[in-house]
KOLDRENVO-589631 format. One record per residue (C-alpha): residue in one letter; x, y, z. Coordinates in pm, whole numbers, padded with zeros to 5 digits, always signed. Layout:
aXYZ/...
***
This chain:
m+00000+00000+00000/k+00124+00347-00089/l+00088+00627+00164/s+00092+00996+00077/l+00033+01316+00273/v-00180+01628+00228/d-00052+01923+00430/l-00242+02237+00535/a+00052+02426+00691/t-00129+02434+01026/l-00004+02704+01262/q+00140+02582+01589/p+00025+02763+01907/g+00255+03062+01952/g+00405+03011+01607/t+00396+03228+01296/r+00279+03165+00941/h+00646+03156+00841/d+00704+02878+01093/a+00407+02681+00958/l+00532+02702+00600/m+00884+02600+00703/h+00730+02306+00890/s+00561+02201+00565/i+00896+02190+00389/t+01054+01996+00676/s+00761+01753+00678/a+00801+01693+00305/q+01169+01618+00350/l+01088+01370+00626/a+00809+01215+00416/e+01054+01162+00132/e+01306+01002+00368/l+01036+00770+00508/g+00912+00654+00168/f+00581+00838+00133/h+00472+00856-00231/r+00335+01211-00259/f+00328+01530-00058/w+00037+01759-00146/v-00049+02102-00011/a-00396+02247+00027/e-00552+02582-00060/h-00740+02762+00218/h-00830+03129+00239/g-00914+03355+00531/t-00835+03090+00793/p-00618+03209+01083/s-00492+02862+01174/i-00386+02757+00822/a-00097+02913+00628/g-00147+02708+00312/r-00310+02963+00083/v-00119+02941-00245/p-00026+02580-00327/e+00166+02675-00641/v+00419+02874-00437/l+00457+02613-00163/i+00488+02334-00420/a+00786+02513-00577/a+00952+02558-00237/i+00897+02195-00139/a+01012+02054-00472/a+01327+02268-00449/n+01405+02118-00108/t+01335+01753-00194/k+01469+01519-00461/s+01222+01251-00561/i+00887+01265-00382/r+00591+01374-00598/v+00463+01719-00499/g+00126+01865-00580/s-00193+02047-00489/g-00462+01898-00276/s-00626+02090-00423/v-00609+02405-00632/l-00960+02559-00632/l-01024+02559-01005/n-01369+02718-00976/h-01203+03051-00889/y-00940+03062-01162/s-00865+03058-01532/p-00802+02697-01643/f-00540+02829-01887/k-00346+03002-01608/v-00366+02691-01389/a-00241+02474-01678/e+00053+02705-01751/t+00145+02733-01383/f+00158+02359-01322/c+00325+02285-01654/t+00594+02536-01559/l+00639+02362-01224/n+00675+02030-01405/e+00929+02182-01643/i+01141+02283-01344/y+01084+01953-01160/p+01017+01697-01439/d+00780+01408-01365/r+00732+01513-01002/i+00437+01752-01013/d+00073+01659-00947/l-00212+01892-01037/g-00494+01812-00798/a-00795+02015-00914/g-01103+02065-00700/r-01360+02327-00613/a-01484+02498-00298/t-01657+02809-00180/t-01455+03032+00052/g-01731+03251+00192/q-01937+03532+00042/v-01663+03794+00064/l-01363+03588-00044/d-01551+03420-00329/v-01591+03768-00478/a-01240+03876-00379/l-01091+03584-00575/q-01273+03692-00891/q-01152+03942-01145/d-01506+04053-01235/r-01667+04192-00918/s-01968+04331-01106/r-02164+04007-01067/h-02231+03748-00800/f-01985+03460-00771/h-02064+03192-01024/s-01862+02905-01160/n-01921+02633-01415/s-01717+02345-01282/d-01793+02108-01570/s-01676+02365-01822/q-01366+02454-01621/i-01237+02099-01574/s-01304+02021-01942/e-01117+02333-02047/l-00824+02247-01818/v-00796+01906-01986/a-00818+02067-02330/w-00532+02306-02250/l-00315+02022-02120/e-00384+01814-02431/n-00427+02092-02691/s-00753+01915-02770/f-01010+02191-02822/p-01267+02102-03088/a-01229+02276-03424/d-01521+02509-03360/h-01391+02627-03022/p-01251+02984-03014/f-00932+02866-02845/s-00858+02610-03117/t-00754+02884-03359/t-00446+02970-03153/p-00270+02652-03039/i-00069+02705-02723/h+00269+02550-02786/t+00412+02640-02446/i+00224+02360-02269/a+00449+02061-02323/s+00576+01921-01992/k+00256+01811-01822/p+00179+01743-01455/q-00018+01437-01349/l-00382+01548-01330/h-00621+01438-01054/v-00977+01546-00973/l-01030+01590-00599/g-01362+01607-00420/s-01613+01472-00171/s-01931+01492-00378/i-02105+01301-00654/w-02014+01582-00894/s-01641+01527-00853/s-01663+01152-00912/s-01890+01201-01215/a-01663+01468-01365/a-01351+01253-01320/a-01529+00948-01466/a-01669+01135-01768/l-01326+01269-01865/g-01131+00954-01779/l-00925+01120-01503/r-00769+01002-01178/y-00994+01054-00876/v-00915+01140-00514/f-01198+01119-00263/a-01180+01329+00057/g-01291+01071+00310/f-01210+01303+00600/i-01490+01533+00476/n-01765+01294+00367/q-01749+00957+00542/r-02103+00831+00492/q-02113+00864+00114/a-01758+00748+00046/w-01848+00403-00087/d-02137+00521-00308/i-01942+00811-00459/i-01631+00605-00531/s-01853+00331-00680/n-02016+00592-00901/y-01674+00689-01034/r-01581+00330-01114/n-01920+00239-01261/t-01945+00541-01492/f-01577+00570-01591/h-01503+00637-01958/p-01145+00560-02067/s-00952+00856-02198/k-00730+00853-02503/g-00578+01190-02416/e-00247+01256-02245/a-00410+01397-01931/g-00639+01098-01883/i-00610+00729-01806/a-00738+00403-01954/k-00894+00255-01640/p-01019+00395-01308/e-00762+00505-01049/v-00883+00597-00701/i-00693+00743-00409/l-00872+00776-00074/a-00785+01053+00173/v-00835+00997+00547/h-00742+01175+00870/a-00497+00968+01075/v-00265+01019+01372/c-00018+00774+01525/a+00136+00784+01872/d+00304+00548+02115/t-00021+00497+02305/e-00390+00530+02223/e-00425+00792+02496/e-00154+01007+02335/a-00317+00969+01993/r-00646+01089+02141/r-00463+01383+02297/q-00309+01476+01962/l-00651+01452+01795/a-00807+01694+02046/p-00725+02016+01852/v-00885+01903+01525/t-01180+01750+01714/l-01240+02085+01881/m-01204+02264+01548/y-01483+02053+01397/h-01699+02110+01706/n-01655+02483+01652/l-01729+02457+01280/s-02055+02278+01360/k-02151+02584+01568/g-02062+02826+01289/i-01728+02931+01443/i-01503+02939+01137/d-01225+03172+01247/g-01112+03007+01568/v-00746+02940+01644/v-00645+02574+01658/l-00523+02509+02012/s-00246+02300+02162/p-00339+01941+02250/d-00363+02014+02625/d-00566+02332+02578/a-00797+02153+02336/v-00852+01868+02584/q-00937+02124+02850/a-01181+02300+02617/l-01345+01969+02526/g-01361+01860+02887/a-01208+01519+02814/l-00996+01330+02566/p-01189+01274+02243/e-01310+00923+02173/i-01166+00726+01880/v-01415+00513+01688/p-01215+00240+01511/y-01288+00131+01157/r-01499-00183+01143/p-01376-00405+00857/g-01641-00454+00593/s-01852-00159+00711/k-01721+00080+00443/l-01790+00364+00686/i-01469+00557+00736/p-01414+00711+01082/k-01378+01088+01084/f-01048+01040+01264/i-00823+00735+01276/g-00585+00722+01568/g-00386+00494+01791/t-00059+00307+01801/a+00132+00222+01484/e-00005-00133+01480/t-00365-00022+01542/v-00356+00242+01270/r-00171+00015+01028/k-00443-00250+01055/q-00722+00004+01007/l-00555+00163+00704/h-00504-00177+00543/h-00865-00277+00609/i-00987+00050+00458/a-00761+00014+00154/t-00882-00344+00104/d-01252-00266+00147/f-01238+00036-00085/q-01013-00143-00335/v-00743+00125-00341/d-00369+00086-00328/e-00295+00441-00211/l-00418+00644+00084/i-00350+01013+00144/i-00316+01109+00509/q-00423+01442+00660/d-00350+01513+01027/m-00367+01888+01124/m-00156+01827+01434/t-00052+02130+01641/d+00249+01968+01810/f+00515+01956+01539/e+00748+01712+01717/a+00454+01478+01777/r+00359+01514+01411/k+00704+01406+01295/h+00684+01109+01530/s+00340+01024+01390/l+00480+01023+01036/r+00760+00789+01139/l+00507+00551+01296/l+00272+00579+00995/s+00553+00489+00757/a+00543+00136+00896/s+00223+00092+00692/i+00397+00161+00361/s+00447-00145+00144/
***
C-alpha cells in the first residue's frame, strides 16, 4: 500500500505563518526520507490557523528542497481561476521539476466575501461552471479543443511538460466529472465519510477511458483519510483533540477560531476525544483514525482493502510539530 500526505501548513500555538510554512517543507523532506509517495499542499483562504493559501508557491519551495517525492496540490480551487493560467502554472512547475508535479484540481466556496475577492469581475455574484472549467483544463493540457472552439484557432505551444492530473472532491459531482473525462480521482474521506463508498462506486461504474495525455485508460482511485499515530492510544487521542475541537466549533458556525495545543484543546473539550475504530467490511470511514502504529496500520489496510485502493493520502492537522514528525515515522510502517 502506498501512503501519501496532504498538508495544510497548520499554525502551531505561539508560532507564525512563516514557521508553519517552514514546517511544511521539513515535513516533506521527512516524508521523502520515510518513503511516502506524494506530498500535497492544500488551498485555504481567510483561515487564521492555516498558512497554506497558495499551493503553487509552496509546491515550488517543497520541490526545491526535496529530490524525488511527488509534490502537488490537494487541491487548487479551479472554480475561482482561469483553467489556462492553472495549466501554464503547473506545466511550468513540471518543467522545473520533471515528472514530479501533481495537479490536484477541486472546487470549494470560501465565503461570500472571499468568493468575490478571488474573482476578477466583481460586477456580478460569484458563479462558476465546474464542468466547463475541468473540461477546459484538460483541453489546454492536451491541446484538444474542438475545431469550432474559439481557443482552437491559436494553439498554445508552451504547454508541453505536463503534470499528473487528478480530480479531488467529496461529492457526486467530482466523481462524475472525473469518470466522464477519464481522469484520476481522489476522494476526501475526511470530509464525507457516509457517502464514500457510493461516490467512489459511481466513479468506477461510470468511468469512460480517456485517449488523451491527461487521462487514463482505467479507473484510479486514491482515498484521503485523517490519521494520527502515537506510542499509546491515549496520546493519539490527545493529539486529535485540537482538530476535534475545530470541527466542534465549525458545527456551531465558528469558522475563524485558532487551533489550540493538545492540552488546551482537551481542557476546552472537557475530556480526551473518543476514537471510533474502523470496522472491517462496514465501508464507513471514521472521521479520525488514531492509535498506536499497529492499530492504525491494521485500520488503514482494512480501509484500503474494502475500498479497493492501493494508495491512501493522510491528513493530520496536528498542532504539536514534534509529535507530528513522530506520527509520520510511525505511519511509515504501513507503507508497502
